N, C-alpha and C positions, 0 to 999 in steps of 0.2 A: 836611528829615531825609531826603534822598537817602543821604547819608553817615552810617556808625554812629558816635553817638559811642563815642569810645574806653572811658567811662564814665560809669555813673549812682551817683553816691554813691561807695558805696566798692568797686559792683561794676564787675568787668568786662563789658562787651557783646561779643559772639559774633558772633550772628544775629538777624536778625527774624526772627518765628514769626508772626504777623499783624498784619493793619494793619484799624481802624475807623473808624467817624465820629466816636468818642471819642479813639481813641489809637491806639496803639501797644503792642505786647506782643516783647520782645526776650528770645532767650537770652543769658543773661550767667553770669558765674560768679561765685561767693565767695571768692578766695583764702585767705579767714583761715580758715576751716573745711575748703576744698577742695569746694566741692559748684555742680552748676548750678541757676541759680534761672532763672526766670520773674521777666521787668523789664515791669510793666506803666504806660505814660507817658502821662498826658493831655495831647497834643498841643498843642489847642487851649484851654487852661482860661486863658490870659491874654489872649484875644480879646476880652472883656469883653461878649460878648452872653449871653442867656438860657441857648443850649445849652453855653454854656462856663460858665457858671454852675453850670448842673446835674451838668455831667460833673464840676464839683469835687466839687459836694457828695455825689455816688456813688461816688467814689475814696474821701471820707471816710467816709462811711457803710461803705462795704466793707472798708476796713481796720478801722475801729473793732468791727465784727459780727463779721468772720471771725476777726479780729488773737486775739478774747478766746475762741476754741475752738480745743481741742486734741485731734482725735479722728482714730482712724485714716481714717475714710473723710470728711473733711473738708480741702479743699485748706488746705495752711497757709499762713498770711501771715506771715512772716519779719520784716518791717520798713514802715515808709512814711514817706515825707517830699520834700521838693520839692526841683528842680533846676531853677535859673533861671526860680522862679515858677512852675515845671511839676509839680503834684504826682505822684508814683510810689509804688507799692507793688512789693515784690519776695516774690515766692511761691516754694511748691514748686512744681519743674519736672517735669511729666509727657511723659517718651519718647513721641514719636510724635503727642501733641496730641489722641488719639482720644477721640470722646465717644459719648454713649449713639445720639444722634441717625445714629450712622451704621448703627445695626440697626432702624430703625422702617418699612422697607419688605418688603413680602410676599418679595421676591428675597433678603433682607438677615438676616431672623429668625435669632437667635440661639437654640441649642437651648433648650426648657422650664424645666428645671433651670439653665440659667447666667442667666437672666432673672429667676426667681425670686432666686436668689443675690445679684444685681445691687442687685434692688429691696429686698431684705433689709438690704442694705447701707446703701443709700440709707435707709431706716426708722429704723435707729439712729442714723446720722447725724443724722437728722433730729430723733430722739427726746432727743438729746445737746444738739441746740443748743436746743430749747423748753427744757430743763432751763435751760439757761442765760440763757433768758430773748431768747434772735432768735429772730423769724418769717424764715422765707427771703423769700416771698410773690412769688418766680417761679422755680417748681420746671418745668424742663420737659427735655427729653432733651438740649439743646446745654449747659445747666448741670450734667451731668454727667458729669465727665469718666471714663474707663476705661483703665488704667494695663496696661502692657504683659504684666504677670502677671494681666490679668482683675480687679482691685480696682477698684469704683466710689469716686469721691471727687467728693463735692459740693460745688460752687463757687459764683462768680459772687453774694456777698452787696451789690449792689450798688442795692437796692430794700428791702433787709432792713429789718425793724422792731424795734428795742433795747428790751424790755418795762422800765417803770421808770426810763425814760430821759429827762430835761426838754429836753434840746441839740435843736433842731429835726433831723427828720430827712426822708426823703423821702415825702411824703403826695401823693394825688391820681395815684398810676402803682399797677397794678394786675397786672402780669408780663404773659404772654402769653396772649391770648384762646384758644386751644387748648386750655388746661391750666388754666385759669380755675376755682374752684369759684363754687358759685352766690350765696354770700354778698358775693364778688367781683361777682360780674358784675350785683348789685343794692347795690354800693355800702353793705353793710351790713357790721357789726362782723368783722374777719378776725382768726379764732386760731389755734392750731396746728393743729386740723382742717382750714382751709384749704389748706393745704400737705400733709396726707395727702390730701387730696381730687384736688388738683394733681398729688403722685405715683400716685396710681391710674391716674390719665388717660394718663401717660408707662407705666406698667404695661402696661394695656388696650392701645395701641398698640405696644409690643415684643413683645406676642402675635401681636395682630389683623393688624398689618402696615398698620393704618388709625387715626386714632385716634376715639376713644368719640363725641365730637362734634363735626361739620365739617358747615356751611353754608356758602353762594355771599359773604354778608354779615354783619355785626358783630350787625344786630339777631336775624338768623336762629340765628347761632351762640349768643345770651345765650338764647335763648327754648327751644332744645336743653338747653342746659346747666342750666337752671332749671325745666324742666317734662317733658323727655321721658327715658326710659330707653334707655340704650346697647343694641343687639341682643346677647346670652347668648353670651359668649365659647364655650361649647358649641357653639354652631347656627355658631361662624364659624370652628372648627379641632375637628373632631371629637378630636381628639389632648389636648385640654384636659382634665383633669378634673374633676370637680362641686367636688371641695372647693375648688379652685384660685381656679374664678370666684366662689366664694362670697366669698371674701376680698377679690378686686376689685370685686366688687359691693356690698359693704360700706364699702371705701373711695369708692367712689362714690356714695354715700347720700346725696340732696338735703337729708333732715332730718336736723340734727346730731347727734339723742339716737338716730340710727340707725347713725350712720357712724363707724369707731372714736378713741377720743377722744383716745388717747394712739399714739405712736408705737411704744412697748415691748407695748401690747397686738399691735399689727400683725406685728411682728417674732417673737413668741410663736407667731401663728399661720401665720407664714412657715415659722416651721422645722418646723412638724407638717407642713409642706404638702413640705417639703423632703425632711421623713424616708420622707413617703411616698411621693413619686419616685423613691429611692432604690430603693424594693420595685416600681419597677415593672419589666415584666418585658420581653424583648427584641423589638423595634419586630414586630407581625405584620403582616400585610397583611388587609384583611375578609375574603377568601377563606379566607386559613388560620383564623381565628375561627371562619368559619363551620363549616368542618369541625372542627377539633378543639371545637367547642359541640357538633354534633350528635351526634357520638359519648359523650358525658356524659347519665348516667342520669337526671340532673336535667332535661335538656333535651331527654328524649326524645320527647316528644310535642307539641314546638314544631315548627312548621312552618319551611319557610326562609325565607317574609317575616317571621315572630316573633321569630324567631332573628335575624335583620336591624335589626330597631327593638331590640333589646338591642344588639347590638355597638353601637350609637351612641352609649347612652348607659353601659355597661358599663367600667370599667376592669381592667387586667390587671396583678397586682403577683405580682411574685418575692419569697419570704422564704428566708431560711438556714435550718439546725436551729435549734431553740432561738429565733427570733426572735419575739417577741408580738406577735400579728394583731390584737387588742385585750385591756383588761384587765378586769375586775369594774369596775361602777359607771362606766363608758366612757359619756357621752353620745350618741355615734358612732350614726346612724339608717343602716342599710346591712346587707343579706346578701350574703352568702360563698357561691364554689360552687366548690369545689376542681377545678383542671383538670387537676392532675399532682402528687402526693404526698400527705402524709397529717398530720394536723393532732388536737392531746390538745385535749378540751375539760374544763375543773379549775373546782370552785365549792368555793371554801375551801382550795385548795388541793387537794383529793384528786379526781382523774380520774374523769370518770363516765361519758365517754366515746371512741374515735378513730375519727374520718372517714377514706375514703380517698378517692381521686378520683372525681367525678360525683357524690360526694355534699356537700349545701349548710349552713352555719350562719351562725347570726345571726339567723334569719329571724323569731325571736320579736321583738326588739324594734324589729324593723323592721315589722312589722305594727302592734306596738303605741305605738310608738314615747316605749319606756323606757328606762331605763338599763341598760345592759350586766348580766346576772345571774351570767353564766359568763365567764373568762378563755379563749382561745384560743392556744395554742404551735404553731408547726410542728414537725412530728418531726424532717422532714430537709430537704433543698430543696423547698421548693413554690411552683406557681406555681394561684395565686387569680384569678377573675374577682369582683369586687364591682362591685355594683348600690348609688347614694347614694338616687338619685330615686325619691321615692314612682312608682310603676308606673303611678296613677292621671292623673298628669300629662303623660306619653310615650306609653303604650302603645297602641295601638288596643284598642276594645272585645274583638275575638279574643280577644289577646293576652292581658289582662285577664281573663277567664275562663279561660285557661291556667292563670296564675301562680295565681289563686284553687283551681282544681283540684288544684294541685301542692303547695302550700302545705299545704293539709287533709288531701292524703294523705300530706307528710311530718309534720305535726304526729298525724296517726293513728296512723302507726309507730313514733314519738318515744314516744307515752302508753302504746303497747301495751308496748314494751322497758320502759318505767320500771314498768308491772305488774308482768312478770313479774319484775324485779329484785325487788321489794318483797315479792313470793309468796316467794322463794328465800330472802330475808333474813329472814321470817316463820316459815319453815318448821323 
């Protein structure tokens, strides 16, 4: 195989893209439609040993699994066949051959919104595959390609399972250990939720720079996957919002009834995360945040140490004029402080108040854990500080007492304003 074959099937062979133990991938050209293609050829499929037999079965399985899929985030398989007894598969050509594997180390991480977008595309591709009766079973960074335009393409369906198909398929293979689900690790029944767990492991690694579960040996790794929770991403990188960690955490739930049931549900939540990230303010240092917070009325009684506690869990979001910050009946549990700008509070479309820099809103729902009773909209470009986690989970006792006093003063002030408004209306 040292020399390039002039053709494989009807395709001109141009160059070698890569070699592996089971075959070789060529860059080819389809002269009929004038497009580049990637040609995967099983070079040892005719050697007669067990590995050759497995390679051939994986080729056939991938061609049959991926070949039935047509989705913008799934690597397309155009054709499959044999050349001199060697199976080959013709696929979509991705220039550069980059995969998500290139962006899983601490020094090479992509921006958070970019990672969320790529995982969202991968989740959409998985949801489509599942709807077509295909379980991937080997989700890992190296199996998600990245185009030069920054689009994720799910590939390598070599050990995929096609539901409702009687033909012999690849069994006894459970994907890459670092990304396997608890049910894969325990040789239990594999469902679409297993793929979602594996994608969650990829998601975690692309955000943290380390996999969620790691151990020196396979036994230790299986124990962690099945019994231990990963370190919260909010503790690994302080700029990761709590809303994003909730999504990743739900993808990595051990129990199936707590994990996302479908890729569609995951895509919906990732769209909400992306929308929230679009409103993130310009990146501020902790010193800049501390300076700005100390000048706000809401935080005026907090010590510098208490403000630093808040900085670790708070997000900073930017809203344009007219943007809805939240709507009536939203289930969000969070309170906001206007760092700069102005917002309107409305109930049933009627404005009941306008809040300016230094004032808070959303505190009632944050304290009572009920749905939103009002809608809040930015009057102009506004930056808001948002705290989504219950302060009893992260704040020191002095900081908790400070929150209780401040919230009490806010509620008393709001009650007085309401009483005055009612008195004026009845006079």
